[in-house]
C-alpha positions in Angstrom: -140.0 141.9 -98.1 -143.2 143.2 -97.6 -144.3 145.9 -94.8 -145.7 145.1 -91.4 -149.7 145.2 -91.7 -151.7 147.6 -89.6 -152.8 144.5 -87.7 -149.7 143.7 -87.3 -148.6 146.9 -85.7 -151.4 146.7 -83.8 -150.3 143.2 -82.2 -147.0 144.3 -82.3 -147.4 147.5 -79.9 -149.9 145.8 -78.0 -148.9 142.4 -77.4 -145.9 141.0 -75.1 -143.6 142.3 -77.8 -144.3 145.7 -76.4 -142.2 145.0 -73.5 -139.0 144.0 -75.9 -139.7 147.6 -77.5 -139.9 149.2 -74.3 -136.5 147.7 -72.7 -134.7 149.1 -75.5 -136.6 152.4 -75.3 -135.9 152.8 -71.4 -132.4 150.8 -71.3 -130.3 153.5 -73.2 -130.7 155.7 -69.5 -130.1 152.3 -67.4 -133.7 152.3 -66.2 -135.8 149.0 -65.3 -139.3 148.3 -65.8 -141.1 146.9 -63.2 -144.6 146.6 -64.7 -146.3 147.8 -67.9 -149.5 148.0 -69.3 -151.2 149.4 -72.3 -153.0 152.8 -71.6 -154.4 153.5 -75.1 -154.5 152.7 -78.6 -155.2 154.7 -81.6 -155.6 153.4 -85.0 -155.4 155.8 -88.1 -156.2 153.7 -91.3 -153.3 154.1 -93.5 -151.2 156.0 -91.1 -150.2 154.8 -88.7 -150.3 153.0 -85.0 -150.1 154.9 -81.8 -150.1 153.2 -78.1 -149.6 154.9 -74.7 -148.3 153.0 -72.2 -148.2 153.5 -68.1 -144.9 152.1 -66.5 -143.6 151.6 -63.5 -139.9 152.2 -63.5 -136.9 152.0 -61.6 -134.4 154.3 -62.7 -130.5 153.9 -62.4 -130.0 155.9 -59.2 -132.6 153.4 -57.4 -135.7 155.9 -57.2 -139.1 154.8 -58.5 -141.5 156.3 -60.6 -144.6 156.4 -62.8 -144.0 157.1 -66.2 -146.3 157.5 -69.6 -144.6 156.5 -72.9 -145.7 156.6 -76.2 -145.3 154.7 -79.1 -145.8 155.2 -82.6 -145.5 153.7 -86.5 -146.9 156.9 -87.6 -144.1 159.5 -89.8 -142.3 161.9 -87.4 -141.2 165.2 -88.3 -139.1 166.4 -85.6 -136.5 163.6 -85.6 -134.3 165.9 -82.8 -136.5 166.2 -80.1 -135.0 165.2 -76.9 -135.7 161.9 -75.5 -136.9 160.7 -79.0 -136.0 156.8 -79.7 -136.0 155.1 -82.9 -136.4 151.5 -82.8 -136.4 149.6 -86.0 -138.2 146.2 -86.3 -135.8 143.2 -86.5 -137.0 142.3 -89.8 -136.9 145.5 -90.8 -140.5 145.6 -91.5 -141.6 148.4 -89.8 -139.9 151.7 -87.7 -141.6 152.7 -84.4 -140.8 156.0 -82.7 -140.9 156.4 -78.9 -140.9 158.6 -76.2 -141.9 160.2 -72.6 -145.1 161.7 -72.0 -145.5 165.0 -72.6 -142.3 165.3 -75.3 -144.3 164.3 -77.7 -142.2 165.0 -81.5 -145.4 166.7 -83.2 -146.8 169.0 -80.5 -143.7 170.8 -79.2 -145.5 173.2 -76.8 -146.9 169.7 -75.1 -144.8 170.1 -72.3 -145.6 173.5 -71.2 -149.2 172.9 -71.3 -148.6 170.5 -68.9 -146.3 172.0 -66.4 -147.9 174.0 -63.3 -145.8 176.8 -63.6 -145.7 177.5 -66.8 -149.6 177.8 -66.9 -149.9 179.1 -63.4 -147.4 182.4 -65.2 -149.6 182.3 -68.0 -153.2 183.0 -66.6 -151.9 184.8 -63.9 -153.1 182.4 -61.1 -152.3 179.0 -59.5 -153.6 175.9 -61.9 -153.1 172.2 -61.8 -153.0 171.1 -65.5 -154.8 167.9 -66.1 -154.8 165.8 -69.4 -158.3 165.4 -70.9 -157.5 163.9 -74.5 -154.6 162.8 -76.0 -154.0 161.3 -79.4 -150.2 161.1 -79.8 -148.5 162.9 -82.3 -152.0 164.9 -83.4 -153.4 166.7 -80.6 -153.9 167.1 -76.6 -156.6 168.7 -74.4 -155.3 169.9 -71.0 -157.8 171.1 -68.3 -156.3 173.9 -66.0 -158.1 173.5 -62.7 -157.9 176.5 -60.5 -158.8 175.9 -56.4 -162.6 176.4 -57.6 -162.7 174.1 -60.6 -161.6 174.3 -64.4 -160.8 177.9 -65.3 -159.5 177.4 -69.0 -158.5 174.5 -71.5 -155.8 174.2 -73.6 -155.7 173.0 -77.0 -152.0 171.1 -78.1 -152.3 171.2 -82.1 -149.3 170.7 -84.4 -147.7 174.2 -85.3 -148.8 174.3 -88.7 -152.5 174.6 -87.7 -152.5 176.2 -84.8 -153.0 180.0 -86.3 -155.8 178.9 -88.4 -157.4 177.2 -85.6 -157.2 180.6 -83.7 -158.7 182.3 -86.9 -161.9 179.7 -86.8 -162.6 180.6 -82.8 -162.6 184.3 -84.2 -164.4 184.1 -87.0 -167.1 181.7 -85.0 -167.1 184.3 -82.4 -167.3 187.4 -84.3 -170.8 185.7 -86.2 -172.4 184.9 -83.0 -171.7 181.6 -82.8 -171.6 180.0 -79.0 -168.0 178.9 -79.0 -165.5 179.1 -76.6 -163.4 182.7 -76.6 -159.7 182.1 -77.0 -157.9 183.2 -73.9 -153.9 183.3 -75.2 -151.9 181.4 -78.3 -148.8 180.6 -79.3 -148.2 180.1 -82.9 -145.9 176.9 -81.9 -149.2 175.0 -81.5 -151.3 176.1 -78.4 -154.4 177.5 -77.8 -155.8 178.2 -74.5 -160.0 178.2 -74.4 -162.4 179.5 -72.3 -164.3 176.8 -70.5 -167.5 176.1 -72.3 -170.7 176.9 -70.6 -173.7 174.5 -70.7 -173.6 170.6 -70.0 -173.1 167.9 -72.4 -175.9 167.2 -74.9 -175.0 163.5 -74.2 -176.3 163.9 -70.4 -179.9 164.8 -72.1 -179.7 161.8 -74.0 -178.8 159.6 -70.9 -181.9 160.9 -69.2 -184.5 161.2 -72.0 -185.6 164.2 -74.0 -189.1 165.2 -73.3 -189.3 166.5 -77.3 -186.5 165.3 -79.8 -187.6 167.3 -82.3 -187.3 170.6 -80.6 -183.7 169.5 -79.4 -182.5 168.4 -83.2 -184.1 171.6 -84.2 -181.8 173.6 -82.1 -178.7 171.9 -83.0 -179.7 171.8 -86.8 -180.1 176.1 -86.1 -176.7 176.1 -84.8 -175.3 174.5 -88.5 -177.6 176.8 -90.4 -175.8 180.3 -88.4 -172.4 178.9 -89.4 -171.3 181.9 -91.3 -170.8 182.3 -95.1 -167.4 183.8 -95.4 -166.0 180.5 -93.7 -166.5 178.8 -96.9 -163.2 180.5 -98.1 -161.3 177.8 -95.4 -159.8 174.5 -96.8 -162.1 171.7 -97.1 -161.7 168.5 -95.2 -162.7 165.4 -96.3 -166.1 163.6 -94.9 -166.3 160.2 -93.2 -168.1 159.2 -96.0 -165.3 160.4 -98.5 -162.6 158.0 -96.6 -165.1 154.9 -96.0 -162.7 152.8 -97.5 -160.0 153.8 -95.0 -162.4 153.3 -92.1 -163.8 150.2 -93.6 -159.8 149.0 -93.2 -159.8 150.1 -89.5 -162.8 147.9 -88.6 -161.4 145.1 -90.8 -158.4 145.5 -88.4 -160.2 145.5 -85.1 -162.7 142.7 -86.4 -161.3 140.6 -89.1 -163.8 137.9 -89.0 -166.0 140.4 -90.1 -163.9 142.2 -92.5 -166.2 141.2 -95.7 -169.3 143.2 -94.3 -166.9 146.1 -93.8 -165.5 146.3 -96.8 -168.9 145.4 -98.6 -170.5 148.2 -96.3 -168.0 150.7 -97.9 -168.6 150.0 -101.5 -172.5 150.4 -100.9 -171.5 153.6 -99.3 -169.6 154.8 -102.0 -172.0 153.6 -104.9 -175.0 155.3 -102.9 -173.0 158.4 -102.5 -172.4 158.6 -106.3 -176.2 158.6 -107.0 -177.8 160.7 -104.5 -178.1 164.3 -103.7 -176.0 165.6 -101.1 -177.6 169.1 -101.2 -175.6 172.6 -101.7 -171.8 173.1 -100.8 -172.4 175.4 -97.1 -170.4 175.8 -94.3 -170.0 172.9 -92.0 -168.9 172.3 -88.6 -166.8 168.8 -89.6 -167.0 167.0 -86.4 -170.6 167.8 -85.2 -171.7 165.2 -82.5 -173.5 165.0 -79.0 -170.0 165.3 -77.0 -169.5 168.6 -79.1 -172.4 170.3 -78.3 -173.1 171.4 -74.6 -177.0 172.8 -73.7 -178.3 174.7 -71.1 -181.7 172.8 -71.8 -182.8 169.9 -74.0 -183.9 172.9 -76.6 -180.9 175.5 -76.4 -177.2 175.1 -77.4 -175.0 176.7 -75.1 -171.5 175.6 -76.8 -170.1 174.4 -79.9 -166.8 172.9 -79.7 -164.1 171.3 -82.1 -164.4 173.9 -84.6 -161.0 172.7 -86.1 -162.8 171.1 -89.4 -165.1 173.9 -90.1 -165.5 174.9 -93.6 -167.1 173.9 -96.8 -168.8 170.7 -97.1 -172.4 169.1 -96.8 -174.4 169.7 -94.1 -175.7 166.3 -94.3 -172.9 165.2 -93.4 -173.1 167.3 -90.1 -176.0 165.4 -89.7 -174.8 162.1 -90.4 -172.2 162.7 -87.6 -174.7 163.5 -85.2 -176.8 160.2 -85.7 -174.3 158.0 -86.5 -172.2 159.1 -83.0 -175.4 159.0 -80.7 -176.7 155.4 -82.6 -173.5 153.7 -80.5 -173.6 155.0 -77.2 -176.1 152.2 -76.5 -173.8 150.2 -77.5 -170.7 151.9 -75.5 -172.9 152.1 -72.1 -176.3 150.2 -72.9 -177.4 151.1 -69.6 -176.8 154.5 -69.7 -178.6 155.3 -72.8 -182.3 153.3 -72.9 -184.0 156.3 -74.6 -181.6 156.8 -77.8 -183.5 154.4 -80.2 -186.7 156.7 -80.0 -184.4 159.9 -80.0 -182.7 158.6 -83.3 -185.6 157.6 -84.6 -187.6 161.4 -84.4 -184.4 163.1 -85.5 -184.1 160.5 -88.3 -187.6 161.6 -89.3 -186.9 164.8 -89.3 -183.7 165.1 -90.9 -186.2 163.7 -94.1 -187.5 167.3 -94.0 -183.9 168.6 -95.3 -181.8 166.0 -96.4 -181.9 163.1 -99.3 -182.6 159.7 -97.4 -180.2 158.0 -99.3 -177.4 160.8 -99.2 -178.2 160.6 -95.3 -177.7 157.0 -94.7 -174.9 156.3 -96.7 -173.1 159.3 -94.6 -174.6 157.9 -91.1 -173.6 154.4 -92.1 -170.0 155.9 -93.0 -169.8 157.7 -89.7 -170.8 155.0 -88.0 -168.3 152.5 -89.5 -165.8 155.0 -88.7 -166.3 154.0 -85.0 -166.2 150.6 -85.0 -162.4 150.3 -84.7 -162.6 153.1 -81.8 -163.9 150.1 -79.8 -161.1 148.0 -79.4 -159.2 147.6 -76.0 -155.6 146.8 -75.8 -156.7 144.5 -73.0 -159.1 141.3 -73.3 -162.0 140.8 -75.7 -164.9 142.6 -73.3 -164.7 145.3 -75.8 -165.8 142.7 -79.2 -169.7 142.9 -78.3 -169.1 147.2 -78.4 -167.5 146.9 -81.4 -169.7 144.4 -83.2 -172.4 146.5 -82.4 -171.3 149.5 -84.2 -170.7 147.4 -87.3 -174.5 146.3 -86.7 -175.7 149.7 -86.2 -173.6 150.6 -89.1 -175.0 147.9 -91.4 -178.7 148.8 -90.2 -178.3 153.0 -91.4 -177.1 151.6 -94.6 -180.5 149.3 -94.7 -182.8 152.0 -94.2 -182.3 152.9 -97.6 -181.6 149.3 -99.3 
């Protein structure tokens, strides 16, 4: 008997069979599901599938409520988490864990971060927690809104990485890199950060940038300012290092184009072995438009998501920015009409710093990693976006092959 493939896991957790799992999970408390829908899908290659569901539930006492329930096929370490339900597939091919939000088994501080009374006491004034992003079992970002707007952001992470995240923010702040300040922290997995100044770079990409080269130079200057002492931190694999995993995820999302995804991964690996990535330096590790806030098109105001800062190749950071920006027109075609010309200017500017083959291969790997993220749990409307992302990844590689 073979284990269930990740494509089959996606089908199980997002298809009609999910209803049976939800009934089994909630039925332990006598609740009745009146309706349900898939809200989010997260596929980590070789590490499992997680899904978020929005449910309308009739309780055993007759009360009605809207509930958010999560399911994952990933490994779970805290199996004694209150409310965690384990379900074994009938054929024993996969194990599914389910829980009600916010009782994530890998994020023990998430209930506190989502509780208005707890967060109000922590900040010393009334706040309303609003979930911004959530990747079940991995991390969650919660915005704390006051009467006049956002007051802070809470980053909820696994306990094993909380102290490291605080250290990264403090080291970068001391080096003059514009990152949010740490306001509070809990080693159990909570870091409260100040509100970032500026507006997302994506806003300027949508409006059009008068001088794309100046914008690139401003972003590149931030990378050059990352402190050398952070080279002692653990290294994180780049997207190109994991290109086979991302090809697998892309093939799971678009099985009819699996051969193209795997072929691209093979080409990336080959080019990586015969191109020059440059010297090892301190890198950001997740450098793209959503993590860069600007005071204007030529001035970086804040750098976000510094969880992966450490030793690496700067070409990977620039490739990350190029790859992410290249998929924006597929994500929202009418919003980003200027991206093509901006990217061309950035590519040409980048060639003054990096080997073209190294940069193109890495940009292709980053873009390939974004293909599976286009997949939505309902309908096929996402398919054009997903195929466009794969086409973009192939175009990056085609620049040098």
